[in-house]
DRENPA-3360 file (N, C-alpha, C; in nm, 2 decimals, always signed):
BEGIN
1 = XXXXXXXX = -0.81/+0.74/-2.56/-0.76/+0.80/-2.44/-0.85/+0.79/-2.32 ~ -0.93/+0.69/-2.32/-1.02/+0.67/-2.21/-0.95/+0.60/-2.09 ~ -1.03/+0.54/-2.00/-0.98/+0.48/-1.89/-0.92/+0.34/-1.93 ~ -0.84/+0.28/-1.84/-0.78/+0.16/-1.87/-0.88/+0.04/-1.87 ~ -0.86/-0.05/-1.96/-0.95/-0.17/-1.96/-0.90/-0.27/-1.86 ~ -0.97/-0.38/-1.85/-0.94/-0.48/-1.75/-0.81/-0.55/-1.79 ~ -0.78/-0.56/-1.92/-0.65/-0.62/-1.96/-0.53/-0.54/-1.92 ~ -0.55/-0.40/-1.93/-0.43/-0.32/-1.88/-0.41/-0.34/-1.73;
9 = XXXXXXXX = -0.51/-0.35/-1.65/-0.49/-0.37/-1.51/-0.43/-0.51/-1.48 ~ -0.47/-0.61/-1.56/-0.42/-0.75/-1.54/-0.27/-0.75/-1.57 ~ -0.23/-0.68/-1.67/-0.09/-0.67/-1.71/-0.01/-0.60/-1.60 ~ -0.06/-0.49/-1.55/+0.00/-0.42/-1.44/+0.02/-0.51/-1.32 ~ -0.09/-0.58/-1.28/-0.08/-0.67/-1.17/+0.02/-0.78/-1.19 ~ +0.03/-0.84/-1.31/+0.13/-0.94/-1.34/+0.27/-0.89/-1.33 ~ +0.29/-0.77/-1.37/+0.43/-0.71/-1.36/+0.46/-0.68/-1.21 ~ +0.37/-0.64/-1.13/+0.39/-0.62/-0.99/+0.42/-0.75/-0.92;
17 = XXXXXXXX = +0.35/-0.85/-0.96/+0.38/-0.99/-0.90/+0.51/-1.04/-0.94 ~ +0.55/-1.01/-1.06/+0.68/-1.06/-1.11/+0.80/-0.98/-1.03 ~ +0.77/-0.85/-1.01/+0.88/-0.77/-0.95/+0.89/-0.80/-0.80 ~ +0.78/-0.80/-0.73/+0.79/-0.82/-0.58/+0.77/-0.96/-0.53 ~ +0.70/-1.05/-0.61/+0.68/-1.18/-0.56/+0.56/-1.19/-0.47 ~ +0.50/-1.31/-0.47/+0.37/-1.32/-0.39/+0.40/-1.32/-0.24 ~ +0.51/-1.37/-0.19/+0.53/-1.37/-0.05/+0.55/-1.23/+0.00 ~ +0.62/-1.14/-0.07/+0.64/-1.01/-0.02/+0.51/-0.93/-0.03;
25 = XXXXXXXX = +0.43/-0.95/-0.14/+0.30/-0.89/-0.15/+0.21/-0.93/-0.03 ~ +0.21/-1.05/+0.00/+0.13/-1.10/+0.11/+0.17/-1.03/+0.24 ~ +0.30/-1.02/+0.27/+0.34/-0.95/+0.39/+0.31/-0.81/+0.39 ~ +0.32/-0.74/+0.27/+0.28/-0.60/+0.26/+0.13/-0.58/+0.29 ~ +0.05/-0.67/+0.24/-0.09/-0.66/+0.27/-0.13/-0.68/+0.42 ~ -0.06/-0.78/+0.48/-0.08/-0.80/+0.62/-0.04/-0.68/+0.70 ~ +0.08/-0.62/+0.67/+0.12/-0.50/+0.74/+0.03/-0.39/+0.72 ~ -0.02/-0.37/+0.60/-0.11/-0.26/+0.57/-0.24/-0.28/+0.65;
33 = XXXXXXXX = -0.29/-0.40/+0.66/-0.42/-0.43/+0.73/-0.40/-0.40/+0.88 ~ -0.28/-0.44/+0.94/-0.25/-0.41/+1.08/-0.24/-0.27/+1.11 ~ -0.18/-0.19/+1.01/-0.17/-0.05/+1.03/-0.31/+0.02/+1.03 ~ -0.39/-0.02/+0.94/-0.53/+0.04/+0.94/-0.61/+0.00/+1.06 ~ -0.59/-0.12/+1.11/-0.66/-0.16/+1.23/-0.61/-0.08/+1.35 ~ -0.48/-0.06/+1.36/-0.43/+0.02/+1.47/-0.47/+0.16/+1.46 ~ -0.48/+0.22/+1.34/-0.53/+0.35/+1.33/-0.67/+0.37/+1.37 ~ -0.76/+0.27/+1.33/-0.90/+0.28/+1.37/-0.91/+0.27/+1.53;
41 = XXXXXXXX = -0.83/+0.18/+1.59/-0.84/+0.17/+1.74/-0.79/+0.29/+1.80 ~ -0.69/+0.36/+1.75/-0.64/+0.48/+1.80/-0.74/+0.59/+1.79 ~ -0.81/+0.60/+1.68/-0.91/+0.70/+1.66/-1.03/+0.68/+1.76 ~ -1.06/+0.55/+1.78/-1.17/+0.52/+1.88/-1.13/+0.56/+2.02 ~ -1.00/+0.52/+2.06/-0.95/+0.55/+2.19/-0.94/+0.70/+2.21 ~ -0.90/+0.78/+2.11/-0.89/+0.92/+2.12/-1.03/+0.99/+2.14 ~ -1.13/+0.93/+2.07/-1.26/+0.99/+2.09/-1.32/+0.96/+2.23 ~ -1.28/+0.84/+2.28/-1.33/+0.81/+2.42/-1.26/+0.90/+2.52;
49 = XXXXXXXX = -1.13/+0.93/+2.49/-1.05/+1.02/+2.59/-1.11/+1.16/+2.59 ~ -1.15/+1.21/+2.47/-1.21/+1.34/+2.46/-1.34/+1.34/+2.53 ~ -1.42/+1.24/+2.52/-1.55/+1.24/+2.58/-1.53/+1.23/+2.73 ~ -1.44/+1.15/+2.78/-1.41/+1.13/+2.92/-1.36/+1.27/+2.98 ~ -1.28/+1.34/+2.91/-1.22/+1.46/+2.96/-1.33/+1.57/+2.97 ~ -1.43/+1.57/+2.88/-1.54/+1.66/+2.89/-1.62/+1.64/+3.01 ~ -1.65/+1.51/+3.04/-1.72/+1.47/+3.16/-1.65/+1.51/+3.28 ~ -1.52/+1.49/+3.29/-1.44/+1.53/+3.40/-1.43/+1.68/+3.42;
57 = XXXXXXXX = -1.43/+1.76/+3.32/-1.43/+1.90/+3.33/-1.55/+1.96/+3.39 ~ -1.66/+1.89/+3.37/-1.79/+1.94/+3.43/-1.81/+1.90/+3.57 ~ -1.74/+1.80/+3.62/-1.75/+1.76/+3.75/-1.66/+1.85/+3.84 ~ -1.71/+1.91/+3.95/-1.63/+1.99/+4.03/-1.60/+1.92/+4.16 ~ -1.47/+1.92/+4.20/-1.43/+1.85/+4.32/-1.44/+1.95/+4.43 ~ -1.50/+1.90/+4.55/-1.51/+1.99/+4.66/-1.37/+2.03/+4.71 ~ -1.35/+2.16/+4.75/-1.23/+2.21/+4.80/-1.13/+2.25/+4.69 ~ -1.17/+2.24/+4.56/-1.08/+2.27/+4.45/-1.10/+2.42/+4.41;
65 = XXXXXXXX = -1.00/+2.49/+4.39/-1.01/+2.63/+4.35/-0.99/+2.64/+4.20 ~ -1.08/+2.72/+4.14/-1.07/+2.74/+4.00/-1.01/+2.88/+3.98 ~ -0.90/+2.89/+3.91/-0.83/+3.01/+3.88/-0.89/+3.07/+3.75 ~ -0.93/+3.20/+3.76/-0.97/+3.27/+3.64/-0.90/+3.40/+3.63 ~ -0.90/+3.46/+3.51/-0.84/+3.59/+3.49/-0.95/+3.69/+3.47 ~ -0.96/+3.79/+3.56/-1.06/+3.89/+3.55/-1.01/+4.01/+3.48 ~ -1.09/+4.06/+3.39/-1.05/+4.18/+3.31/-1.12/+4.30/+3.38 ~ -1.04/+4.41/+3.39/-1.10/+4.53/+3.45/-1.15/+4.62/+3.34;
73 = XXXXXXX = -1.26/+4.68/+3.37/-1.32/+4.77/+3.28/-1.25/+4.91/+3.29 ~ -1.21/+4.97/+3.19/-1.15/+5.10/+3.20/-1.26/+5.20/+3.21 ~ -1.22/+5.32/+3.23/-1.32/+5.43/+3.24/-1.39/+5.45/+3.11 ~ -1.52/+5.47/+3.13/-1.61/+5.48/+3.01/-1.57/+5.62/+2.94 ~ -1.55/+5.61/+2.82/-1.52/+5.74/+2.74/-1.64/+5.77/+2.65 ~ -1.67/+5.89/+2.65/-1.78/+5.93/+2.57/-1.73/+6.00/+2.44 ~ -1.78/+5.97/+2.33/-1.74/+6.02/+2.20/-1.83/+6.13/+2.16;
% end
């Protein structure tokens, strides 16, 4: 009941090739590679956007008003 041997994996691979065919497997591999490449590029672009927005937040434009919410302190109560 150990792990599968190389012969088990070769039989599984042979069955998959017989079911799907080599052309369909080739197309599936190409699509998967394209999806992974697109995901990596998206992650890279997202990281660049976050870095750029942090730099933009620090830069203050002259004449720009920054709105903040001030909290009022209530009367001090002694216990």
